[in-house]
C-alpha positions in Angstrom: 0.1 -0.1 0.0 1.0 4.0 -0.3 1.5 5.4 2.7 0.4 8.6 2.5 -2.8 9.4 0.6 -2.6 9.8 -3.7 -1.8 13.0 -5.3 -2.7 14.7 -8.3 -5.4 13.0 -10.6 -4.2 9.1 -8.7 -6.8 7.2 -7.3 -5.3 3.7 -6.1 -3.5 3.5 -2.8 -2.1 -0.2 -3.9 1.6 0.8 -5.7 1.0 -1.7 -8.6 -2.9 -0.1 -9.1 -1.3 3.5 -9.2 1.6 2.9 -12.1 -1.0 1.4 -13.6 -3.3 4.4 -13.4 -0.6 6.6 -14.0 0.3 5.2 -17.3 -3.1 5.2 -18.2 -3.6 9.5 -17.5 0.4 9.2 -19.5 -1.4 8.0 -22.3 -4.2 10.1 -22.6 -2.1 13.1 -22.7 0.5 11.9 -24.6 -2.9 11.8 -27.4 -4.1 14.9 -26.7 -0.8 16.4 -26.8 -0.6 14.7 -30.6 -3.9 15.6 -31.2 -3.4 18.8 -30.2 0.1 19.7 -32.3 -1.0 17.7 -35.5 -4.3 20.1 -35.6 -3.5 23.0 -38.4 -6.5 24.6 -38.3 -5.7 27.9 -35.5 -6.7 26.2 -32.8 -5.4 29.3 -30.5 -7.8 31.6 -32.9 -4.2 33.7 -33.5 -5.2 36.7 -35.6 -3.4 38.0 -38.4 -3.2 41.3 -36.6 -1.3 39.4 -33.3 0.9 38.4 -35.5 1.9 41.4 -37.8 -0.1 40.6 -40.9 -2.0 42.8 -41.1 0.6 45.8 -41.9 1.5 43.4 -44.9 1.3 44.8 -48.6 -1.2 42.5 -50.0 -0.5 43.6 -53.6 -0.1 41.1 -56.4 3.9 41.3 -57.8 2.3 42.1 -60.9 0.8 45.7 -59.8 3.9 46.5 -58.1 6.0 49.1 -59.7 8.7 47.4 -59.9 8.1 44.2 -61.1 8.4 44.9 -64.7 12.2 44.9 -66.1 13.6 48.5 -66.5 
């Protein structure tokens, strides 16, 4: 038996059961992290102005005055 009250998300007081329970939590966290890092649909709702893209000139190259050979 575990001498102290389990901490964090663990509920088991038997050492072997606590290890198995902890492994389960680790697997869940790894899966959640993998899902999060592979999400490319802007999960944090970052806006273009937050990263300075609001200041970018969106004029196409063909419409810029230096785009033709001089």
